[in-house]
KENUDO-418873 format. One line per field, with one value per atom (N, C-alpha, C): residue number from 1; residue in three letters; atom name; x, y, z. Coordinates in steps of 0.1 Angstrom, whole numbers, plus 5000, padded with zeros to 4 digits. Last residue first. Example, Ala and Ser with C-alpha at 12.3 -4.5 7.8 and 13.67 -1.06 7.14 Angstrom:
BEGIN
nr = 2;2;2;1;1;1
rest = Ser;Ser;Ser;Ala;Ala;Ala
atom = N;CA;C;N;CA;C
xx = 5128;5137;5129;5132;5123;5132
yy = 4978;4989;5000;4943;4955;4967
zz = 5071;5071;5079;5078;5078;5078
END
This chain:
BEGIN
nr = 70;70;70;69;69;69;68;68;68;67;67;67;66;66;66;65;65;65;64;64;64;63;63;63;62;62;62;61;61;61;60;60;60;59;59;59;58;58;58;57;57;57;56;56;56;55;55;55;54;54;54;53;53;53;52;52;52;51;51;51;50;50;50;49;49;49;48;48;48;47;47;47;46;46;46;45;45;45;44;44;44;43;43;43;42;42;42;41;41;41;40;40;40;39;39;39;38;38;38;37;37;37;36;36;36;35;35;35;34;34;34;33;33;33;32;32;32;31;31;31;30;30;30;29;29;29;28;28;28;27;27;27;26;26;26;25;25;25;24;24;24;23;23;23;22;22;22;21;21;21;20;20;20;19;19;19;18;18;18;17;17;17;16;16;16;15;15;15;14;14;14;13;13;13;12;12;12;11;11;11;10;10;10;9;9;9;8;8;8;7;7;7;6;6;6;5;5;5;4;4;4;3;3;3;2;2;2;1;1;1
rest = Ser;Ser;Ser;Ile;Ile;Ile;Val;Val;Val;Ala;Ala;Ala;Asp;Asp;Asp;Ile;Ile;Ile;Leu;Leu;Leu;Ile;Ile;Ile;Val;Val;Val;Leu;Leu;Leu;Arg;Arg;Arg;Ala;Ala;Ala;Asn;Asn;Asn;Ala;Ala;Ala;Trp;Trp;Trp;Leu;Leu;Leu;Asn;Asn;Asn;Leu;Leu;Leu;Leu;Leu;Leu;Asp;Asp;Asp;Thr;Thr;Thr;Ile;Ile;Ile;Asp;Asp;Asp;Asp;Asp;Asp;Gln;Gln;Gln;Ile;Ile;Ile;Lys;Lys;Lys;Ile;Ile;Ile;Leu;Leu;Leu;Gln;Gln;Gln;Val;Val;Val;Gly;Gly;Gly;Ser;Ser;Ser;Leu;Leu;Leu;Ala;Ala;Ala;Met;Met;Met;Lys;Lys;Lys;Glu;Glu;Glu;Leu;Leu;Leu;Val;Val;Val;Ser;Ser;Ser;Ile;Ile;Ile;Val;Val;Val;Lys;Lys;Lys;Ile;Ile;Ile;Gly;Gly;Gly;Ile;Ile;Ile;Ala;Ala;Ala;Asp;Asp;Asp;Asp;Asp;Asp;Lys;Lys;Lys;Arg;Arg;Arg;Asn;Asn;Asn;Glu;Glu;Glu;Asn;Asn;Asn;Gly;Gly;Gly;Ile;Ile;Ile;Gly;Gly;Gly;Ile;Ile;Ile;Ile;Ile;Ile;Phe;Phe;Phe;Ile;Ile;Ile;Asn;Asn;Asn;Phe;Phe;Phe;Asn;Asn;Asn;Asn;Asn;Asn;Glu;Glu;Glu;Glu;Glu;Glu;Lys;Lys;Lys;Met;Met;Met
atom = N;CA;C;N;CA;C;N;CA;C;N;CA;C;N;CA;C;N;CA;C;N;CA;C;N;CA;C;N;CA;C;N;CA;C;N;CA;C;N;CA;C;N;CA;C;N;CA;C;N;CA;C;N;CA;C;N;CA;C;N;CA;C;N;CA;C;N;CA;C;N;CA;C;N;CA;C;N;CA;C;N;CA;C;N;CA;C;N;CA;C;N;CA;C;N;CA;C;N;CA;C;N;CA;C;N;CA;C;N;CA;C;N;CA;C;N;CA;C;N;CA;C;N;CA;C;N;CA;C;N;CA;C;N;CA;C;N;CA;C;N;CA;C;N;CA;C;N;CA;C;N;CA;C;N;CA;C;N;CA;C;N;CA;C;N;CA;C;N;CA;C;N;CA;C;N;CA;C;N;CA;C;N;CA;C;N;CA;C;N;CA;C;N;CA;C;N;CA;C;N;CA;C;N;CA;C;N;CA;C;N;CA;C;N;CA;C;N;CA;C;N;CA;C;N;CA;C;N;CA;C;N;CA;C;N;CA;C;N;CA;C;N;CA;C
xx = 5038;5035;5039;5030;5033;5029;5043;5036;5040;5040;5046;5037;5049;5040;5047;5053;5057;5046;5066;5055;5061;5075;5080;5068;5083;5073;5079;5094;5098;5086;5081;5095;5099;5047;5057;5071;5025;5035;5046;5009;5012;5023;5001;5015;5019;4973;4979;4993;4969;4965;4971;4979;4986;4982;4960;4974;4981;4934;4937;4952;4934;4932;4935;4934;4946;4945;4913;4913;4926;4926;4917;4920;4944;4940;4931;4969;4960;4956;4981;4978;4967;5007;4993;4992;5024;5022;5008;5044;5030;5029;5069;5065;5051;5077;5077;5073;5090;5087;5087;5077;5086;5082;5069;5065;5076;5070;5083;5081;5046;5051;5064;5045;5036;5041;5061;5066;5057;5043;5056;5061;5024;5020;5032;5038;5033;5029;5043;5054;5049;5016;5024;5036;5010;5002;5010;5029;5029;5022;5022;5034;5035;5000;4998;5010;4998;5006;5005;4965;4976;4985;4939;4950;4963;4923;4923;4935;4927;4914;4914;4951;4951;4938;4963;4950;4950;4983;4981;4967;5008;4997;4996;5019;5019;5006;5038;5025;5026;5051;5054;5040;5062;5050;5055;5076;5078;5065;5066;5077;5078;5033;5044;5053;5011;5021;5033;4993;5002;5013;4975;4985;4996;4959;4968;4979;4945;4955;4964;4925;4938;4949
yy = 4133;4143;4157;4102;4115;4125;4069;4080;4093;4035;4048;4059;4001;4012;4025;3968;3978;3988;3946;3955;3966;3914;3926;3934;3890;3898;3911;3857;3870;3877;3835;3837;3851;3834;3837;3839;3830;3820;3823;3854;3849;3839;3870;3866;3860;3873;3867;3862;3885;3871;3865;3911;3903;3888;3920;3917;3908;3928;3914;3910;3956;3951;3936;3971;3963;3957;3977;3974;3966;3983;3990;3987;3969;3982;3990;3947;3953;3967;3917;3931;3936;3894;3899;3914;3865;3879;3883;3843;3846;3861;3821;3835;3837;3796;3798;3813;3809;3797;3801;3833;3831;3819;3842;3829;3825;3866;3859;3845;3879;3873;3865;3890;3878;3872;3912;3900;3888;3931;3927;3913;3933;3928;3924;3943;3929;3924;3969;3960;3945;3979;3977;3968;3980;3971;3969;3999;3985;3975;4022;4015;4001;4039;4025;4017;4066;4062;4047;4077;4071;4067;4086;4095;4090;4064;4074;4083;4047;4054;4064;4033;4044;4052;4023;4024;4036;4000;4012;4012;3976;3984;3997;3943;3956;3964;3920;3927;3941;3890;3903;3909;3865;3872;3886;3833;3847;3853;3808;3813;3828;3795;3802;3807;3786;3776;3783;3806;3804;3793;3802;3813;3812;3781;3779;3790;3793;3783;3781;3810;3816;3806
zz = 6548;6559;6555;6538;6533;6544;6540;6547;6541;6530;6529;6535;6535;6535;6533;6543;6533;6532;6567;6563;6554;6572;6566;6562;6596;6590;6584;6603;6598;6592;6612;6616;6614;6624;6614;6620;6639;6640;6629;6635;6648;6649;6613;6614;6628;6616;6604;6606;6641;6639;6627;6635;6645;6644;6615;6612;6622;6618;6619;6616;6614;6628;6629;6591;6595;6608;6565;6579;6582;6535;6545;6559;6521;6516;6526;6520;6529;6524;6506;6503;6513;6512;6516;6512;6507;6503;6506;6523;6522;6519;6513;6516;6514;6504;6519;6523;6474;6482;6497;6452;6463;6472;6425;6431;6442;6412;6415;6421;6411;6399;6401;6437;6433;6420;6436;6442;6439;6423;6417;6423;6443;6429;6422;6464;6465;6451;6454;6457;6458;6454;6441;6443;6481;6472;6459;6490;6495;6486;6476;6473;6478;6476;6475;6472;6480;6469;6466;6485;6490;6478;6480;6477;6484;6483;6494;6492;6462;6462;6474;6468;6458;6458;6497;6490;6481;6516;6508;6501;6524;6529;6520;6522;6515;6519;6538;6538;6532;6539;6534;6532;6561;6556;6551;6563;6561;6555;6567;6576;6575;6567;6560;6571;6580;6576;6570;6583;6594;6591;6562;6562;6572;6572;6560;6560;6592;6596;6584;6583;6586;6589
END
């Protein structure tokens, strides 16, 4: 995880198509990966989100992308 903490900006996409989720967070990260953004760590989370706080401990900015249907 030390390598990930060298990034200033984290963009985290959350979702899981296998759980009847729209998975928009995962889809957005897939698009952003093609852009090769400098200084940005792109992360896809499909299941367990308990390690999120450790991932972004030293980040300057964290952006979470998710969707909820209610």
